[in-house]
C-alpha positions as CSV (number, residue, x, y, z in Angstrom):
1,M,-31.0,2.7,254.2
2,S,-33.2,1.6,251.4
3,I,-32.4,2.6,247.9
4,D,-35.3,3.6,245.5
5,I,-35.2,2.2,241.9
6,P,-37.1,3.4,239.1
7,G,-40.2,1.7,237.9
8,L,-40.6,0.2,234.5
9,Q,-42.0,3.1,232.2
10,P,-41.4,4.4,228.5
11,A,-39.3,7.0,229.7
12,L,-36.8,4.3,231.4
13,L,-36.4,2.5,228.1
14,Q,-33.7,4.8,226.7
15,Q,-31.7,4.3,229.8
16,L,-31.9,0.4,229.5
17,Q,-30.3,0.5,226.0
18,G,-27.6,-2.1,225.7
19,Q,-28.8,-3.9,229.0
20,L,-31.6,-6.0,227.5
21,K,-33.8,-6.4,224.6
22,L,-36.2,-3.6,224.0
23,P,-39.1,-3.0,221.5
24,A,-37.8,-2.3,218.1
25,Y,-40.7,0.3,217.5
26,D,-42.4,3.0,219.4
27,P,-45.0,1.3,221.6
28,A,-46.6,4.8,222.2
29,T,-47.5,5.5,218.5
30,T,-48.6,2.0,217.9
31,G,-52.4,1.7,217.1
32,I,-54.6,-1.1,218.5
33,G,-55.4,-4.0,215.9
34,I,-55.8,-6.9,218.2
35,V,-58.0,-7.7,221.2
36,H,-56.7,-10.4,223.6
37,I,-59.4,-12.0,226.0
38,G,-57.9,-14.0,228.9
39,P,-54.5,-12.3,229.6
40,G,-52.6,-15.0,231.8
41,A,-48.9,-15.4,231.7
42,F,-49.0,-17.8,228.7
43,F,-50.5,-15.1,226.6
44,R,-47.8,-12.5,227.8
45,A,-45.2,-15.1,227.1
46,H,-46.3,-16.2,223.9
47,Q,-48.8,-14.2,221.5
48,A,-47.9,-10.8,223.0
49,W,-44.4,-11.8,222.7
50,Y,-44.7,-12.8,219.1
51,T,-46.6,-9.6,218.2
52,D,-44.0,-7.6,219.9
53,L,-41.5,-9.0,217.7
54,A,-43.7,-8.5,214.6
55,L,-44.3,-4.9,215.2
56,K,-40.6,-4.4,214.2
57,Y,-42.0,-4.7,210.7
58,G,-44.7,-2.1,211.2
59,G,-48.4,-1.7,211.3
60,D,-50.9,-0.9,213.9
61,W,-50.9,-4.3,215.7
62,G,-50.8,-3.0,219.4
63,I,-53.1,-5.3,221.7
64,S,-55.9,-4.4,223.8
65,V,-56.1,-6.9,226.7
66,V,-59.4,-7.7,228.1
67,S,-59.7,-9.8,231.3
68,M,-63.3,-11.0,232.0
69,R,-63.4,-10.6,235.7
70,S,-59.9,-10.0,237.4
71,N,-58.3,-6.6,237.5
72,D,-54.9,-7.6,238.9
73,L,-53.1,-7.4,235.5
74,A,-54.8,-4.1,234.7
75,K,-53.7,-2.7,238.2
76,A,-50.2,-4.0,237.7
77,L,-49.5,-3.0,234.1
78,T,-51.5,0.3,233.6
79,P,-49.0,2.3,235.5
80,Q,-46.3,0.8,233.5
81,Q,-48.4,1.8,230.1
82,G,-48.7,-1.9,229.2
83,L,-44.8,-2.5,229.4
84,Y,-43.6,-5.7,231.2
85,S,-40.4,-7.9,231.5
86,L,-39.9,-11.4,229.9
87,V,-37.3,-13.6,231.3
88,L,-36.3,-16.4,228.9
89,L,-34.8,-19.4,230.7
90,D,-32.0,-21.3,228.9
91,K,-28.4,-22.1,229.5
92,D,-28.0,-18.4,229.5
93,T,-30.6,-16.2,230.9
94,E,-32.0,-13.6,228.5
95,Y,-34.1,-10.3,229.5
96,Q,-36.6,-8.5,227.3
97,V,-39.1,-5.7,227.6
98,V,-42.3,-6.4,225.6
99,G,-44.4,-3.2,224.4
100,S,-47.1,-4.8,222.5
101,I,-49.9,-4.3,225.1
102,R,-51.5,-0.8,224.5
103,E,-54.6,-1.1,226.7
104,L,-55.8,-3.1,229.7
105,L,-59.5,-3.4,230.3
106,V,-61.7,-5.6,232.6
107,A,-65.1,-6.8,231.2
108,A,-66.8,-6.9,234.5
109,E,-66.0,-3.3,235.1
110,Q,-65.8,-1.7,231.7
111,H,-68.3,-3.7,229.6
112,E,-69.3,-0.9,227.2
113,Q,-65.7,0.0,226.6
114,V,-64.7,-3.6,225.8
115,L,-67.7,-3.9,223.4
116,Q,-66.7,-0.6,221.7
117,R,-63.1,-1.9,221.2
118,L,-64.2,-5.2,219.9
119,A,-66.6,-3.4,217.5
120,A,-64.3,-0.9,216.2
121,P,-63.4,-1.5,212.5
122,T,-59.6,-1.3,213.4
123,S,-60.0,-4.3,215.7
124,F,-59.2,-7.1,212.9
125,Y,-57.9,-10.0,215.1
126,V,-59.4,-11.4,218.5
127,T,-57.0,-13.9,220.3
128,L,-58.2,-16.1,223.2
129,T,-56.6,-17.9,226.2
130,I,-59.6,-18.8,228.3
131,T,-58.7,-22.3,229.1
132,E,-61.0,-25.2,228.0
133,K,-63.3,-24.2,230.6
134,G,-63.8,-20.8,229.2
135,Y,-65.4,-22.1,226.1
136,C,-68.4,-23.6,227.8
137,L,-68.4,-26.9,226.0
138,N,-70.1,-30.2,226.7
139,T,-68.5,-33.5,226.5
140,L,-69.1,-33.7,222.8
141,G,-67.1,-30.5,222.2
142,E,-70.2,-28.3,221.3
143,L,-71.7,-25.3,223.1
144,D,-73.4,-26.2,226.3
145,L,-76.6,-24.3,226.2
146,T,-77.4,-25.2,229.7
147,H,-74.2,-23.8,231.1
148,T,-75.1,-21.0,233.7
149,D,-73.0,-18.3,232.0
150,I,-74.4,-19.2,228.6
151,Q,-78.0,-19.3,229.9
152,H,-77.4,-15.9,231.5
153,D,-75.8,-14.4,228.2
154,L,-78.7,-15.8,225.9
155,Q,-81.3,-14.1,228.3
156,S,-79.5,-10.7,228.6
157,N,-78.5,-8.1,226.5
158,V,-76.3,-6.3,229.1
159,K,-73.0,-7.5,230.6
160,A,-71.9,-10.8,229.2
161,R,-70.4,-13.5,231.7
162,S,-69.0,-15.7,229.0
163,A,-66.2,-15.1,226.3
164,I,-68.6,-16.6,223.9
165,G,-71.5,-14.2,224.7
166,L,-69.2,-11.3,224.8
167,L,-67.9,-12.2,221.3
168,V,-71.3,-12.5,219.8
169,Q,-72.5,-9.4,221.4
170,A,-69.5,-7.6,219.7
171,L,-70.2,-9.4,216.4
172,A,-73.8,-8.2,216.4
173,L,-72.5,-4.6,216.7
174,R,-70.3,-5.2,213.8
175,F,-73.1,-6.7,211.8
176,A,-75.5,-3.9,212.4
177,A,-72.8,-1.3,211.4
178,N,-71.7,-3.4,208.3
179,V,-68.4,-4.0,209.6
180,P,-66.8,-7.4,208.6
181,P,-66.3,-9.8,211.5
182,F,-62.9,-10.0,213.2
183,V,-60.9,-13.2,212.8
184,V,-60.9,-15.2,216.0
185,L,-58.0,-17.4,217.1
186,S,-58.1,-19.8,220.1
187,C,-54.7,-20.1,221.5
188,D,-55.7,-22.6,223.9
189,N,-54.6,-26.3,224.1
190,L,-57.7,-27.6,222.8
191,T,-57.8,-30.1,219.8
192,D,-59.4,-28.7,216.7
193,N,-59.7,-25.5,218.7
194,G,-60.7,-23.1,215.8
195,H,-63.5,-25.6,214.6
196,K,-65.0,-25.9,218.3
197,L,-64.9,-22.1,218.6
198,R,-66.5,-21.2,215.4
199,N,-69.3,-23.7,216.1
200,A,-69.9,-22.3,219.7
201,L,-70.2,-18.8,218.3
202,L,-72.6,-20.0,215.6
203,V,-74.7,-21.8,217.9
204,F,-74.9,-18.9,220.5
205,A,-75.6,-16.5,217.5
206,R,-78.4,-18.8,216.1
207,Q,-80.1,-18.8,219.4
208,K,-80.0,-15.0,219.7
209,Q,-80.2,-13.6,216.1
210,P,-80.6,-16.0,213.1
211,A,-79.6,-13.2,210.7
212,L,-76.2,-12.7,212.5
213,A,-75.7,-16.4,212.4
214,N,-76.3,-16.6,208.7
215,W,-73.9,-13.8,208.2
216,L,-71.2,-15.3,210.4
217,E,-71.6,-18.8,208.7
218,Q,-70.5,-17.0,205.4
219,Q,-67.7,-14.7,206.8
220,L,-66.3,-15.8,210.2
221,L,-62.8,-17.1,210.3
222,C,-61.6,-19.1,213.3
223,P,-58.4,-20.8,212.4
224,C,-57.1,-23.6,214.2
225,T,-53.8,-23.2,216.2
226,M,-51.2,-24.9,218.1
227,V,-49.2,-23.3,220.9
228,D,-46.3,-24.3,222.9
229,S,-44.1,-22.8,225.4
230,I,-43.5,-23.7,229.1
231,T,-44.5,-20.8,231.3
232,P,-44.0,-21.2,235.1
233,A,-45.9,-18.8,237.3
234,T,-44.0,-15.8,238.5
235,D,-42.8,-16.1,242.0
236,E,-41.6,-13.4,244.4
237,M,-38.0,-13.8,243.4
238,L,-38.5,-12.9,239.9
239,P,-39.1,-9.1,240.5
240,K,-36.2,-9.1,242.8
241,Q,-34.0,-10.7,240.3
242,L,-34.6,-8.0,237.8
243,A,-34.1,-5.3,240.3
244,A,-30.9,-6.7,241.2
245,E,-29.5,-7.5,237.7
246,L,-31.1,-4.6,235.7
247,G,-32.0,-1.9,238.4
248,Y,-35.6,-1.3,237.9
249,Q,-38.9,-2.4,239.4
250,D,-41.5,-4.4,237.3
251,N,-45.0,-5.0,238.8
252,W,-45.5,-8.2,237.2
253,P,-42.6,-9.7,235.0
254,I,-43.1,-13.2,233.7
255,K,-40.7,-16.0,232.6
256,R,-40.7,-18.9,230.3
257,E,-38.4,-21.5,228.5
258,K,-36.9,-20.1,225.5
259,F,-38.4,-22.6,223.2
260,C,-41.7,-21.4,221.9
261,Q,-43.8,-22.4,219.0
262,W,-47.0,-21.1,217.2
263,V,-48.8,-22.8,214.5
264,I,-51.7,-21.3,212.8
265,E,-54.1,-22.7,210.2
266,D,-53.3,-20.9,206.9
267,I,-56.5,-19.3,206.1
268,L,-55.8,-15.7,207.5
269,P,-56.5,-12.6,205.4
270,A,-53.5,-10.8,203.8
271,H,-54.0,-8.0,206.2
272,R,-52.2,-9.5,209.2
273,P,-49.3,-8.9,211.8
274,A,-45.9,-9.8,210.3
275,W,-46.0,-12.9,212.5
276,H,-44.5,-15.1,209.6
277,Q,-41.3,-13.0,209.8
278,V,-40.8,-13.9,213.5
279,G,-41.0,-17.7,213.6
280,V,-44.8,-18.3,213.3
281,T,-45.8,-21.4,211.3
282,Y,-48.6,-21.2,208.9
283,T,-49.9,-24.7,207.6
284,Q,-53.0,-26.4,206.1
285,D,-52.5,-29.3,208.6
286,V,-52.6,-28.2,212.3
287,K,-53.8,-31.6,213.2
288,A,-50.4,-33.0,212.0
289,F,-48.6,-30.8,214.3
290,E,-50.9,-31.6,217.3
291,K,-50.1,-35.2,217.0
292,A,-46.4,-34.6,216.5
293,K,-46.4,-32.5,219.6
294,L,-48.5,-35.1,221.7
295,R,-46.2,-37.9,220.6
296,L,-42.8,-36.5,220.0
297,L,-42.6,-34.0,223.0
298,N,-45.4,-34.8,225.5
299,A,-44.8,-38.5,225.6
300,P,-40.9,-38.3,226.0
301,H,-41.4,-35.5,228.5
302,S,-43.9,-37.7,230.5
303,A,-41.6,-40.6,230.3
304,L,-38.7,-38.8,231.8
305,A,-40.8,-37.4,234.6
306,Y,-42.3,-40.8,235.6
307,L,-39.2,-42.7,235.4
308,G,-37.0,-40.0,236.9
309,S,-39.2,-39.8,239.8
310,L,-38.8,-43.5,240.3
311,C,-35.2,-43.0,240.1
312,G,-35.3,-40.3,242.9
313,L,-34.7,-37.5,240.7
314,E,-36.3,-33.9,241.1
315,T,-36.5,-32.6,237.5
316,V,-36.7,-33.4,233.9
317,F,-33.4,-31.7,233.4
318,D,-31.8,-34.2,236.0
319,A,-33.5,-37.0,234.3
320,M,-31.8,-36.0,231.0
321,Q,-28.4,-35.9,232.5
322,H,-28.8,-39.6,233.6
323,T,-27.2,-41.7,231.0
324,A,-29.6,-44.7,231.0
325,L,-32.9,-42.6,230.9
326,R,-31.6,-40.3,228.2
327,G,-30.6,-43.2,226.2
328,F,-34.0,-44.9,226.7
329,V,-35.9,-41.7,225.7
330,Q,-33.7,-41.4,222.6
331,K,-34.5,-44.8,221.4
332,L,-38.4,-44.3,222.3
333,A,-38.4,-41.5,220.1
334,Q,-36.3,-42.9,217.2
335,N,-37.6,-46.4,217.3
336,E,-41.3,-46.0,218.3
337,I,-42.6,-42.5,218.1
338,I,-41.2,-41.1,214.9
339,G,-42.8,-43.9,212.8
340,S,-46.2,-43.5,214.5
341,F,-47.2,-40.2,212.6
342,H,-46.9,-38.2,209.6
343,A,-44.6,-35.1,210.0
344,P,-46.2,-32.0,208.4
345,V,-43.9,-30.4,205.6
346,E,-43.2,-27.4,207.7
347,L,-42.0,-29.2,210.5
348,N,-38.2,-29.1,210.9
């Protein structure tokens, strides 16, 4: 005999009190102030999670999620009114319901609705996780004007295929309506991501509408950022784990390691989510954080992976339990890596 279990819904949250961490605000009454393009698992485990925590401190900072083509996430989370489960993997597993997503759109199917959301005066921030490929850059890190999608968007005023084209379309609407540009944050692992993004938007705009480009040159903010959190893909066991542990069905839960980091160049306007209250670091020197991550985190991690594999070990965790490997990595970090870069003042 099968036993029906309830699906994740706002009405279920009251019943889940005390079993896991729930939104410390009412998602249903939270207005939208952020648009996110490219809602993969990392975004839901990272930026949406930080924003969920920040909403405890107030503000209409709900997120409108925009997929460029795929409707998979919209089909999974719309019935749950944007709610989803996050499993934090550490010595002790933690469970949380995230409520910061208030709307799910698909640009390929709802292009006008997406444009109107981006053009709305209440959309103050746009965040991106579209992978390096999504920026349509060439080998010099500049916008590739010969890219098929960029060519299409330059020649068409209808449905944009690229995120760059979509953003410039929306910025043109704001320009025409005398609405200031939104702040755009690239949250992809791309060095100098803010500078490259801003340059790509300006180059595209100058090709389409020089007056728009001049306006953006004066007003557009694209802070550099650095992000970090290991987020494995959701497997078929995760929904079953939630159902067994907590007694409800989630169409698309996610999991990540507990450690999480978000560093933002300190040029945001005063009107912003309370990210600073929930662990986000603001700095004038994002490059220093990038260098610290590459050398102090990625290098030892790679060393453990390569040497651990040669020792017949299966995971980095196993490698860290190996006395000789752990000692080697500690000495590598202390004797060679730490002295090779200047630590930013905000790095603890």
